[in-house]
C-alpha positions as CSV (number, residue, x, y, z in Angstrom):
1,M,23.1,4.6,168.9
2,G,20.6,3.5,171.9
3,D,21.1,7.4,172.9
4,W,20.1,8.7,169.4
5,K,17.0,5.7,169.9
6,E,15.6,7.4,172.6
7,R,16.0,11.0,171.4
8,Y,13.9,10.1,168.3
9,E,11.6,7.8,170.6
10,N,11.2,10.9,172.5
11,L,11.2,13.9,169.6
12,W,8.3,11.2,167.9
13,A,6.4,11.7,171.1
14,R,6.1,15.2,171.3
15,F,3.9,15.2,168.0
16,S,0.5,14.9,167.6
17,K,-1.5,11.8,165.8
18,R,-2.7,14.3,164.0
19,Q,0.7,15.9,162.4
20,R,2.1,12.0,162.7
21,Y,-0.5,11.7,159.7
22,I,0.2,14.7,157.5
23,M,4.5,13.7,157.8
24,L,3.9,10.2,156.7
25,G,1.8,11.3,154.0
26,S,3.8,14.6,153.0
27,A,7.0,11.9,152.8
28,L,4.5,9.5,151.2
29,A,3.8,11.6,148.6
30,I,7.4,12.8,148.0
31,L,8.3,9.5,147.5
32,V,5.4,9.2,144.9
33,A,6.5,12.6,143.0
34,I,9.9,11.4,142.8
35,I,9.7,7.9,141.4
36,G,7.1,9.1,139.1
37,V,9.1,11.8,137.2
38,S,12.1,9.1,137.7
39,A,9.8,6.8,135.7
40,W,9.1,10.1,133.1
41,Y,12.1,10.8,132.3
42,G,13.4,7.4,132.3
43,N,10.3,7.1,129.2
44,K,11.0,10.0,127.8
45,P,13.2,9.5,124.5
46,D,16.7,11.1,124.8
47,M,16.7,14.5,122.5
48,V,19.4,15.6,120.0
49,P,20.2,18.2,117.7
50,L,19.1,17.2,114.3
51,F,19.8,20.4,112.3
52,T,21.6,23.8,114.8
53,N,20.8,27.9,113.9
54,M,19.0,27.3,111.0
55,E,17.2,30.5,109.6
56,T,13.3,30.3,110.0
57,K,12.2,29.6,107.1
58,D,14.4,26.8,107.1
59,A,13.1,25.7,110.3
60,G,10.0,25.8,109.4
61,E,9.8,23.5,106.2
62,V,12.1,20.9,108.3
63,A,9.4,21.2,111.1
64,A,6.6,20.8,108.5
65,K,8.3,17.7,106.9
66,L,8.9,16.1,110.6
67,K,5.0,16.4,111.1
68,E,4.3,14.7,107.6
69,S,7.0,11.7,108.5
70,K,5.2,11.2,111.9
71,V,8.2,12.4,113.2
72,D,8.8,13.5,117.8
73,F,10.7,16.9,117.7
74,E,11.3,20.2,119.7
75,V,12.0,23.6,118.9
76,Q,14.2,25.6,120.8
77,E,15.2,29.1,119.5
78,N,18.0,31.0,120.4
79,K,20.4,33.7,119.4
80,Q,22.2,32.3,116.8
81,G,18.9,30.2,115.0
82,T,16.7,27.8,115.5
83,T,17.6,24.1,116.7
84,I,15.4,21.3,116.1
85,L,15.8,17.7,118.3
86,V,14.5,14.5,117.3
87,P,15.2,11.2,119.6
88,S,18.4,10.0,118.6
89,K,17.7,6.5,117.3
90,N,15.8,8.4,114.6
91,V,18.2,11.1,114.0
92,H,20.5,9.6,110.8
93,N,16.9,8.3,108.9
94,V,15.5,11.7,109.4
95,R,18.7,13.2,108.5
96,L,19.4,11.6,105.2
97,E,16.0,11.6,104.1
98,L,16.0,15.8,104.5
99,S,18.8,15.5,102.9
100,S,17.7,13.8,100.5
101,Q,14.6,16.6,99.8
102,G,17.0,19.1,99.3
103,L,16.5,20.5,103.6
104,P,17.5,22.4,105.0
105,R,18.3,25.0,102.5
106,G,20.9,26.9,104.1
107,N,22.2,29.4,101.7
108,K,23.1,28.5,98.3
109,G,25.2,29.4,96.1
110,F,25.3,29.1,91.6
111,E,23.6,25.7,92.1
112,I,20.6,27.5,92.6
113,F,20.3,27.7,89.0
114,D,20.6,23.3,89.0
115,D,16.8,24.4,89.3
116,S,16.6,26.6,86.6
117,K,12.9,26.2,85.0
118,L,11.9,26.8,81.5
119,G,10.3,30.1,81.5
120,V,12.0,31.9,84.2
121,T,11.8,35.9,83.7
122,E,14.9,38.0,83.4
123,F,13.8,39.7,87.0
124,Q,13.7,36.0,88.4
125,N,17.6,35.8,86.4
126,K,18.5,39.1,88.1
127,V,17.0,37.6,92.1
128,N,18.3,34.2,91.5
129,Y,22.1,35.8,90.5
130,L,22.0,38.4,93.3
131,Q,21.0,35.2,95.8
132,A,23.9,33.4,94.5
133,L,26.2,36.3,95.3
134,Q,24.9,36.5,98.2
135,G,25.3,32.4,99.2
136,E,28.4,32.1,97.7
137,L,30.1,34.8,99.7
138,T,28.3,33.9,102.9
139,R,29.5,30.5,102.9
140,T,32.8,32.1,101.8
141,I,33.1,34.1,104.9
142,E,31.9,31.3,107.5
143,Q,34.6,29.4,106.6
144,I,37.1,32.1,108.7
145,E,37.5,30.5,111.6
146,A,36.1,33.3,114.0
147,V,33.6,33.7,112.8
148,E,30.7,31.1,113.5
149,K,27.5,32.7,111.3
150,A,27.3,35.6,108.5
151,R,24.6,37.1,106.5
152,V,25.2,39.6,103.1
153,H,23.0,41.9,101.5
154,I,24.0,43.1,98.3
155,V,22.7,45.9,96.2
156,L,23.5,45.7,92.2
157,P,23.4,48.8,90.2
158,E,20.8,49.3,88.2
159,D,21.8,49.8,84.6
160,S,21.0,53.5,82.9
161,L,21.6,55.5,79.9
162,Y,23.6,58.2,82.0
163,K,26.7,57.4,83.5
164,K,26.1,60.4,86.0
165,N,22.8,58.2,87.3
166,E,24.3,55.7,87.9
167,K,25.2,54.3,92.1
168,P,27.7,52.4,92.6
169,A,27.3,48.8,94.1
170,T,27.1,48.4,97.7
171,A,26.9,45.4,100.8
172,S,26.5,45.1,103.9
173,I,27.8,41.9,106.0
174,M,26.5,41.0,109.3
175,L,28.9,38.7,111.7
176,H,28.1,36.6,114.4
177,L,31.3,35.8,116.3
178,K,32.3,32.8,118.1
179,P,32.9,33.4,122.0
180,H,35.3,35.2,123.8
181,V,36.6,35.7,120.1
182,E,37.0,39.6,118.3
183,L,38.2,39.4,114.4
184,S,41.7,41.7,113.6
185,K,42.6,44.6,111.8
186,K,43.9,42.2,109.2
187,E,41.0,40.1,108.9
188,I,38.6,42.5,108.9
189,K,40.3,43.9,106.0
190,G,40.8,40.4,104.4
191,I,37.0,40.1,104.5
192,V,36.4,43.8,102.5
193,N,38.3,43.3,99.9
194,L,37.3,39.8,99.6
195,A,33.6,41.0,99.0
196,A,35.0,44.2,96.9
197,N,37.1,41.6,94.6
198,S,34.0,39.2,94.7
199,I,31.3,41.5,92.8
200,Q,31.5,43.6,89.9
201,G,31.6,47.5,90.2
202,L,31.9,46.8,94.2
203,K,34.3,49.1,96.2
204,P,36.0,48.6,99.4
205,E,34.7,51.7,100.8
206,N,31.2,50.9,99.7
207,I,31.0,47.9,101.7
208,T,29.8,47.8,105.5
209,I,30.7,45.3,108.5
210,I,29.1,45.3,112.0
211,D,28.8,42.1,114.4
212,D,26.0,41.6,116.0
213,T,25.6,44.0,118.7
214,G,25.5,46.7,115.8
215,K,29.1,47.4,115.8
216,I,30.7,49.1,112.9
217,L,33.8,46.9,112.3
218,N,35.5,48.9,109.4
219,D,34.3,52.2,110.3
220,P,37.6,54.6,108.5
221,D,36.7,57.3,110.5
222,E,37.4,55.4,114.0
223,N,40.2,54.3,112.5
224,E,41.8,57.7,111.8
225,E,41.1,58.9,115.0
226,N,42.5,55.7,116.7
227,S,45.8,56.4,114.6
228,V,45.6,60.2,115.8
229,G,45.2,59.0,119.4
230,A,48.5,57.0,118.9
231,K,50.1,59.3,117.4
232,T,49.8,61.7,119.8
233,M,50.0,59.5,122.3
234,T,53.0,58.4,121.3
235,Q,54.4,61.9,120.9
236,L,53.3,62.8,124.8
237,D,55.2,59.6,125.5
238,M,58.3,60.7,124.2
239,T,58.6,64.4,125.0
240,K,57.6,63.2,128.6
241,K,60.4,60.3,128.4
242,V,63.1,62.6,127.1
243,Q,61.7,65.8,129.2
244,D,62.5,63.1,132.4
245,N,65.7,61.7,131.4
246,I,66.9,65.3,131.6
247,Q,65.7,66.0,134.6
248,K,66.8,62.8,136.7
249,N,70.6,64.2,134.9
250,I,70.0,67.2,136.1
251,Q,68.5,65.9,139.7
252,S,71.2,63.6,140.0
253,L,74.0,66.0,139.6
254,L,72.4,68.8,141.8
255,D,72.1,66.1,144.9
256,Q,75.6,64.6,144.1
257,S,76.9,68.4,144.5
258,L,75.2,69.9,147.2
259,G,73.3,67.0,149.3
260,E,69.9,65.8,148.6
261,G,66.6,68.1,149.7
262,R,68.7,71.1,148.7
263,A,68.2,72.0,145.0
264,F,65.0,71.0,142.7
265,A,65.2,70.6,138.8
266,R,62.1,71.1,136.9
267,V,62.5,70.8,132.7
268,S,59.9,71.9,130.2
269,V,60.8,70.4,126.6
270,E,59.3,70.9,123.0
271,L,60.3,68.5,120.3
272,D,59.5,68.8,116.7
273,F,57.8,65.6,114.9
274,D,57.5,67.8,111.4
275,D,59.5,65.8,108.9
276,R,61.1,68.1,106.8
277,T,63.2,68.0,103.7
278,T,65.6,69.9,102.7
279,D,67.1,70.3,99.1
280,K,69.9,72.8,99.0
281,Q,72.2,73.9,95.6
282,T,75.0,76.3,96.0
283,F,77.3,77.9,93.7
284,T,80.8,79.0,94.3
285,P,83.3,81.3,92.4
286,V,86.3,80.4,90.9
287,V,89.3,82.1,92.4
288,D,93.0,82.1,91.1
289,D,92.4,79.6,88.6
290,S,91.3,77.2,90.8
291,G,87.8,75.9,88.5
292,I,87.9,72.9,85.9
293,I,88.4,74.4,82.3
294,R,85.7,73.2,80.2
295,S,86.7,75.0,77.2
296,Q,89.5,77.5,75.9
297,Q,90.7,79.0,72.9
298,D,94.1,80.6,72.8
299,L,94.9,83.1,69.6
300,S,98.3,84.5,68.7
301,E,99.9,86.6,65.8
302,N,103.4,88.5,65.5
303,Y,104.9,90.5,62.6
304,N,108.6,91.0,62.0
305,G,110.4,93.1,59.0
306,T,111.4,96.6,57.5
307,S,108.5,99.4,55.9
308,T,109.1,102.3,54.0
309,Q,106.1,103.6,56.0
310,P,105.0,101.4,58.6
311,G,102.4,103.6,59.8
312,G,104.3,107.0,61.6
313,A,104.8,107.8,64.7
314,A,102.4,107.5,66.7
315,G,101.3,111.4,67.6
316,V,99.0,114.1,65.7
317,Q,101.4,114.5,62.3
318,S,101.1,110.9,61.3
319,N,97.6,111.3,61.2
320,V,96.9,114.5,59.7
321,P,95.8,114.7,56.1
322,G,98.1,116.3,53.6
323,Y,101.1,115.9,55.9
324,V,104.3,114.9,54.2
325,A,106.1,113.1,56.8
326,Q,109.9,112.1,56.6
327,N,111.1,109.4,54.3
328,G,113.3,106.7,55.2
329,N,112.6,103.3,56.3
330,A,112.0,101.8,59.7
331,N,112.3,98.3,61.5
332,A,108.9,97.1,62.1
333,E,107.8,94.4,64.6
334,Y,103.9,93.1,65.4
335,E,102.8,91.1,68.7
336,K,99.3,89.8,69.6
337,K,97.8,87.3,71.8
338,E,94.7,86.5,73.2
339,S,93.4,83.5,75.3
340,T,89.7,82.9,76.5
341,K,88.9,80.3,79.1
342,N,85.4,78.7,80.3
343,Y,85.2,77.2,83.6
344,E,82.9,74.9,84.9
345,I,80.2,76.4,87.3
346,N,81.3,75.1,90.6
347,E,77.8,74.0,92.1
348,E,77.3,71.7,95.1
349,K,73.8,69.8,96.0
350,S,72.6,68.7,99.2
351,K,69.0,67.2,100.4
352,V,68.8,66.9,104.3
353,V,66.2,64.8,105.9
354,A,65.2,66.2,109.7
355,A,64.1,63.4,111.3
356,P,60.8,64.3,113.8
357,G,62.0,64.1,117.7
358,S,64.6,66.7,117.6
359,I,64.3,69.5,120.3
360,R,63.4,72.7,119.6
361,R,63.1,74.3,122.9
362,L,64.4,73.5,126.3
363,N,63.3,75.5,129.0
364,V,65.2,74.8,132.6
365,A,64.5,76.0,136.1
366,V,66.1,75.0,139.1
367,L,65.3,76.0,142.5
368,V,68.2,76.2,145.4
369,N,67.9,77.1,149.4
370,E,68.2,80.1,149.9
371,D,72.2,79.5,151.8
372,V,73.3,79.1,148.2
373,N,75.2,81.9,147.3
374,A,75.8,83.9,144.4
375,T,79.0,82.3,143.0
376,Q,77.7,79.0,143.7
377,Q,74.2,79.8,141.8
378,D,76.4,80.9,139.2
379,S,78.3,78.0,138.3
380,I,75.2,76.0,139.4
381,M,73.6,78.1,136.1
382,R,77.1,77.1,133.9
383,T,76.7,73.8,134.8
384,V,73.2,73.1,134.3
385,S,73.5,74.5,130.7
386,S,76.3,72.3,130.1
387,A,74.7,69.4,131.1
388,A,71.6,70.1,129.8
389,G,72.6,71.3,126.4
390,I,71.3,74.8,126.5
391,N,71.8,76.4,123.0
392,Q,70.5,80.1,123.6
393,D,70.6,80.7,119.5
394,R,67.6,77.7,120.0
395,G,65.8,80.0,122.2
396,D,66.3,77.5,125.1
397,T,66.5,79.2,128.3
398,I,67.7,78.5,132.2
399,S,66.8,80.1,135.7
400,V,68.3,79.5,139.0
401,E,66.6,81.5,142.0
402,P,67.2,80.8,145.8
403,L,64.3,80.2,148.2
404,P,63.9,79.2,151.6
405,F,62.7,75.9,151.4
406,S,59.6,74.4,153.7
407,T,60.3,71.5,156.0
408,E,57.0,71.1,156.9
409,L,56.0,68.4,153.2
410,R,59.3,66.0,154.5
411,D,59.1,66.2,158.0
412,R,55.0,65.2,157.6
413,R,55.7,62.4,154.8
414,A,58.7,61.2,157.5
415,A,56.0,61.0,159.8
416,E,53.7,59.6,157.8
417,E,56.6,57.0,156.6
418,Q,57.4,56.0,160.3
419,A,53.8,55.9,161.2
420,A,53.3,53.3,158.1
421,K,56.6,51.2,158.9
422,D,55.2,51.3,162.9
423,R,51.9,50.2,161.8
424,E,53.9,47.5,159.7
425,D,55.9,46.2,162.2
426,R,52.9,46.2,164.6
427,I,50.7,44.3,162.2
428,F,54.0,41.8,161.9
429,Y,54.5,41.7,165.6
430,M,50.7,40.4,165.4
431,Q,50.7,38.0,163.3
432,I,53.5,36.3,164.2
433,A,52.4,36.7,167.8
434,A,49.0,35.1,166.5
435,V,51.1,32.2,165.0
436,L,52.7,31.2,168.3
437,L,49.6,31.7,170.2
438,V,47.9,28.9,167.9
439,L,50.9,26.8,167.6
440,A,51.2,27.1,171.5
441,L,47.4,26.1,171.2
442,I,48.1,23.3,169.7
443,V,50.6,22.3,171.4
444,A,49.0,22.7,174.6
445,Y,46.0,20.7,173.4
446,I,48.3,17.9,172.1
447,M,49.5,17.8,175.6
448,M,46.7,18.2,177.2
449,R,45.4,14.9,175.1
450,R,48.1,13.2,176.4
451,R,48.1,13.5,179.7
452,K,44.3,13.0,179.7
453,K,45.2,9.2,178.2
454,Q,48.1,9.0,179.9
455,Q,45.9,9.4,182.7
456,E,43.2,7.3,181.3
457,L,45.4,4.4,181.0
458,A,46.7,4.7,184.6
459,A,43.2,4.8,185.9
460,L,42.6,1.6,183.9
461,E,45.8,-0.1,184.6
462,E,45.2,1.0,188.9
463,Q,41.7,-0.5,188.3
464,R,42.6,-3.7,186.7
465,R,45.3,-4.1,189.4
466,L,43.3,-3.9,191.7
467,E,40.4,-6.1,190.5
468,E,43.4,-8.5,189.8
469,E,44.3,-8.4,193.3
470,E,40.9,-8.6,194.7
471,K,40.4,-11.6,192.0
472,Q,43.2,-13.1,193.8
473,R,42.5,-12.2,197.4
474,L,39.2,-13.9,197.2
475,A,40.6,-17.0,195.1
476,A,43.1,-17.5,198.1
477,E,40.1,-17.0,200.5
478,R,38.3,-19.9,198.1
479,A,41.1,-21.6,198.1
480,A,41.8,-21.8,201.3
481,L,37.7,-22.4,202.6
482,V,38.1,-25.0,199.7
483,E,41.3,-26.4,201.4
484,A,39.0,-26.7,204.9
485,G,36.3,-28.4,203.9
486,E,34.3,-25.5,204.3
487,V,33.1,-25.1,201.0
488,G,30.8,-28.4,200.1
489,E,32.2,-30.2,196.7
490,E,28.0,-29.4,194.8
491,E,29.3,-25.2,195.1
492,L,32.6,-25.9,193.8
493,T,33.3,-25.0,190.1
494,E,34.7,-27.1,187.6
495,E,38.4,-25.9,188.0
496,E,37.8,-26.1,191.5
497,Q,36.7,-30.1,191.2
498,R,39.4,-30.8,189.2
499,R,41.9,-29.0,191.0
500,L,41.0,-31.1,193.8
501,T,40.9,-34.2,192.6
502,E,44.2,-33.7,190.8
503,K,45.2,-32.9,194.8
504,Q,43.9,-36.0,195.8
505,T,45.2,-38.2,193.5
506,L,48.5,-36.9,194.4
507,Q,48.4,-37.2,197.6
508,Q,47.2,-40.6,197.3
509,L,50.1,-41.5,195.4
510,I,52.2,-40.2,197.9
511,D,50.7,-42.0,200.5
512,Q,50.9,-45.1,198.7
513,K,54.7,-44.6,196.9
514,P,56.4,-42.3,198.9
515,A,60.0,-43.6,197.7
516,E,58.9,-43.5,194.2
517,V,57.2,-39.8,194.4
518,A,60.6,-39.2,196.2
519,M,62.9,-40.7,193.2
520,L,60.7,-38.9,190.9
521,I,61.0,-35.3,192.7
522,K,64.5,-35.9,192.3
523,T,65.1,-36.5,189.1
524,W,62.7,-33.5,188.5
525,L,64.9,-31.2,190.0
526,S,68.6,-32.8,188.6
527,E,66.8,-32.0,185.2
528,D,66.4,-28.0,186.4
529,E,69.7,-28.1,187.2
């Protein structure tokens, strides 16, 4: 403590008298400023928000009423609107008083017609009706959790004698969202449907929703582009997965049969993502009465008897006019049978729906090392064709080509991997060495501290021992001097005088009563035994 005090005094002595006065004056001025600011803030009333995020018109009306009431207030402008602050002791009374006067007005709905006055024109009624629609829709949208504030503008169509001259109703909605919150597609669609169903003649496509940054939230073109882009990305991902799967299977087959690094396969797949529906109708002919009879008509005629001239014999003579045939009787038999069958037409109808994602075309290229002979190449082609599912009718192709493989890239990659591994090993060993070095330093520091403490304790003990020995030696020398009577009684300490007095008293007792003292000593000795 004394050392620090001396340093401060030396430092203070270095400054001149003028510098000392300047330092003291500056310190005093800072102290006075701190006290003044503290007193000013201490006496300043605690200001709390009366109304927040108000419209400019509402904020002006509230400020005017506060001036009339002589109430202190502060105005703060921000991106969301205007906030008015008043002393905390007045906030409740002022809020109740302003509310009784209908301030702030905010977004009024159909309550605006509660203040209807006599003599209001039709134009004013239309304006009030439009404001009521906007207010009701605004209040409803602000009930959504993600929406902090909303503003709605509606344009209603004017009546016209001609239908073609009428313009549709339109609406624009501006939303101020809460921090770090975004509206989902469903919520945006819900706001659009809410506005369309709340206003007569308003269609969803005539509604525009923007946020406070000016971004259109319900842009149909953007949604269509996003959907097309998402669909395209899905098709690309699906194509890549199919291609990688086939290529992986072929490469695994080649590596297991020829050895790793002796053959490489690449696959190109073209998938069909078109949705196709095929209606097929087939008519099958009836063979050997195998069809189903729809209708059947059988006709049978027969005759059996005698006839004098049943018609004559077949030939020219019986049919020549005027020819007189030979008279005689003849037996006559006649039989006729007809059968007409109508069969159902054999018809087969089928409807085939082709799912998108089928392989339209498949191309496989295999490169093998030049030491693979022609027989092995043919075997590889057949095997890979079967494994990949090559269909020549579909236009699939496969090729197996021998080429001398270069090992430069593989060797360089192996060297890089080995260098990276060696570097990681060196870093690992250096980290271990650093940890061991830190541990060794800590252990050495602890041991040095312990050894230093032991040395300090040993030195202190030795110093105490030497001091004790010196005290004993001095005490013995003084006792000898006192015993010899070389030290006067006025130089003796109280302890030495007490001891000398006890010794003289004991000597007198021994001289006066030696037998009793001897008996007393004998008794002490027997008790000790």
